[in-house]
C-alpha positions in Angstrom: -3.0 -0.8 -22.7 -2.2 -3.5 -20.2 -2.1 -3.7 -16.1 -0.4 -5.3 -14.0 -1.2 -3.7 -10.6 -1.4 -6.1 -7.8 -5.6 -6.7 -8.0 -5.5 -10.6 -8.4 -8.7 -11.4 -10.3 -11.1 -13.9 -9.8 -10.1 -17.9 -11.1 -6.2 -16.8 -10.5 -6.6 -19.0 -7.3 -8.1 -22.9 -6.6 -11.4 -22.1 -4.0 -9.6 -23.6 -1.3 -6.9 -20.8 -1.4 -8.8 -18.5 -1.9 -10.8 -18.9 1.4 -7.4 -19.1 3.2 -6.4 -15.8 2.4 -10.0 -14.4 3.0 -9.7 -15.6 6.5 -6.5 -14.1 7.0 -7.4 -11.0 5.8 -9.8 -11.0 8.5 -8.2 -11.6 11.0 -5.3 -9.2 9.9 -8.3 -6.6 9.8 -9.4 -7.5 12.6 -6.7 -7.5 15.2 -5.9 -3.9 13.6 -8.8 -2.3 13.9 -8.7 -3.2 17.9 -5.1 -1.5 17.7 -6.7 0.8 15.5 -8.5 3.1 18.5 -5.2 3.5 20.1 -4.3 6.0 17.3 -6.9 7.2 16.6 -8.1 10.9 17.3 -9.3 14.9 16.4 -6.2 14.8 14.1 -5.9 11.0 12.8 -9.4 9.6 12.2 -10.2 12.7 9.5 -6.8 12.3 8.0 -7.7 9.0 7.5 -10.5 9.7 5.9 -8.9 12.2 3.2 -5.6 9.6 3.2 -9.2 6.8 1.8 -9.9 8.8 -0.5 -6.5 10.2 -2.0 -5.4 6.4 -2.2 -8.9 5.3 -3.8 -8.6 8.7 -6.5 -5.0 7.4 -7.7 -5.8 3.7 -7.3 -7.7 5.0 -10.5 -4.7 6.6 -12.3 -2.7 4.3 -14.1 0.9 5.5 -15.0 3.5 3.8 -17.9 6.2 1.9 -16.8 6.4 0.0 -21.0 5.1 0.1 -23.5 1.8 -1.1 -22.7 2.3 -1.9 -19.7 0.9 0.4 -16.1 0.9 -0.1 -13.0 -1.4 2.1 -10.3 -0.2 3.2 -6.4 -0.6 0.2 -4.0 -0.5 3.1 -0.9 0.6 0.9 2.0 3.6 2.9 2.4 1.8 6.3 2.5 -1.6 5.4 4.3 1.3 4.3 7.0 3.6 7.2 6.8 0.3 9.3 7.4 -1.9 8.0 9.2 0.1 4.6 11.2 0.2 1.3 10.2 -3.4 0.1 12.1 -5.3 3.0 10.5 -3.3 3.0 7.4 -4.2 -1.1 6.7 -8.0 0.3 7.5 -7.8 2.8 4.9 -6.9 0.2 2.3 -9.0 -2.8 3.4 -11.7 0.0 2.6 -10.2 1.0 -0.5 -10.1 -3.0 -1.4 -13.8 -3.4 -0.6 -15.4 -0.2 -2.3 -13.2 -1.4 -5.8 -13.8 -4.8 -5.8 -17.4 -4.6 -5.2 -18.8 -1.9 -7.5 -16.3 -0.9 -9.5 -14.9 -5.1 -10.3 -11.9 -3.9 -9.5 -10.1 -7.3 -8.1 -12.6 -10.2 -7.6 -14.2 -11.2 -4.6 -12.9 -13.9 -4.3 -9.4 -12.8 -5.0 -10.9 -9.8 -2.2 -9.0 -12.3 0.9 -5.4 -12.5 -0.5 -5.4 -8.5 -2.3 -6.2 -7.8 1.4 -4.0 -9.4 2.5 -1.3 -8.6 0.0 -1.6 -4.8 -0.1 -3.2 -4.1 3.1 -1.8 -6.0 6.0 1.3 -7.0 4.2 2.1 -3.6 2.2 1.1 -1.5 4.7 3.4 -3.7 7.5 6.2 -3.7 5.6 6.0 -0.3 4.3 6.0 1.2 8.3 8.9 -0.5 9.4 11.0 0.6 6.9 10.2 4.1 7.4 10.5 3.2 11.5 14.0 2.3 10.7 14.6 5.3 8.9 12.8 7.7 11.0 15.7 9.1 11.9 16.8 10.6 8.2 12.8 11.5 8.2 13.0 13.8 11.3 16.4 15.9 9.6 14.1 18.0 7.5 12.4 17.7 4.1 15.0 15.7 2.2 14.8 13.2 4.2 11.5 12.4 4.6 11.0 11.9 0.6 13.2 9.3 0.8 12.1 7.4 3.4 8.5 8.2 1.7 10.0 7.1 -1.3 12.2 4.1 -0.2 9.7 2.3 2.2 7.1 2.8 -0.7 9.5 0.9 -3.2 9.6 -1.8 0.0 6.3 -2.3 0.1 5.5 -2.7 -3.7 8.0 -6.0 -4.0 6.9 -7.7 -1.1 3.5 -6.9 -1.9 4.5 -8.2 -5.1 5.5 -10.9 -3.2 2.8 -12.2 -1.7 0.9 -12.6 -4.9 4.0 -15.3 -6.2 3.7 -16.8 -3.3 -0.4 -17.3 -3.5 0.3 -18.1 -6.6 3.1 -21.0 -5.2 0.3 -22.4 -3.8 -2.8 -22.5 -5.4 -2.8 -20.5 -8.5 -4.7 -21.7 -11.5 -4.0 -19.1 -14.2 -1.9 -21.9 -16.3 0.6 -19.9 -16.2 4.5 -21.4 -14.3 4.9 -20.1 -11.2 8.8 -18.5 -12.8 7.1 -17.3 -15.4 4.5 -15.7 -13.2 7.0 -14.4 -10.6 10.1 -13.2 -12.7 6.9 -11.4 -14.7 5.6 -10.1 -11.1 8.4 -9.4 -9.7 9.6 -7.6 -12.5 6.9 -4.7 -12.5 6.6 -4.1 -9.6 9.8 -3.0 -9.2 9.7 -0.4 -12.4 6.0 0.7 -10.4 7.5 0.7 -7.2 9.3 3.9 -8.7 6.2 5.3 -9.8 4.4 4.5 -6.2 7.8 6.1 -4.2 8.0 9.5 -6.1 4.2 9.9 -5.2 4.9 8.8 -1.8 7.7 11.1 -1.7 5.6 14.3 -2.8 2.5 13.6 -0.9 4.4 12.9 2.5 5.8 16.0 1.8 3.9 18.2 1.3 1.1 17.4 4.0 4.6 17.7 6.6 5.6 21.1 4.9 2.1 22.1 5.5 0.9 20.2 8.7 3.7 18.2 10.2 1.7 17.2 13.0 -0.6 15.4 11.3 2.2 12.8 10.0 1.9 9.6 12.0 6.0 9.5 11.6 7.4 12.4 12.8 4.9 12.7 16.2 7.4 13.3 19.1 10.4 14.6 17.0 11.5 18.4 16.5 11.5 18.8 12.9 9.8 21.5 11.1 9.4 21.6 7.7 8.6 24.9 5.0 7.7 25.4 3.1 9.6 27.2 -0.1 9.4 29.7 -2.6 
């Protein structure tokens, strides 16, 4: 079974494009580091570690989307909803770096592009969608599940669009941009469904037990109770 998840491998982008997006990723992660300091507290710091560990573990599990094709969680929207966009971006970045260095999941030369797509672009867009729908999330468990699903779905599609843009700028894979765009977008719409379901289930589970740990719900009066 082949995977069409977002990890770009070595050899898909030329050297100038790889270097350019490495710079973009470095600047973005550096900015996230400075902003994350205001979000980290006694609750957020341990939660960030758990979120990073969870995303890492779930990314190792592929789920089938079509015969012979599988995908896995990207995690940007999930991280942003639970620990905020800045800390969330750092969580996903750590996962991508570890996977690239220790498990050869995503090439070293493509690390900048992968971080840009999944840790920066995907997390930011996922959070903006969740923030725009925050009033629905504050209404209860069902509302939070819908918001989690929607933000994760959009996160996945937008992150895959970043992949296409990068390939259009400096792709050397030998496949036409139109073919790549159609395949990537088509598959990632389906992957987004799985991403949305996992995200919805995870954030509602956390909120049912400890709504105070969900970044998106801070300042709301929502109390999500576990029902038998």
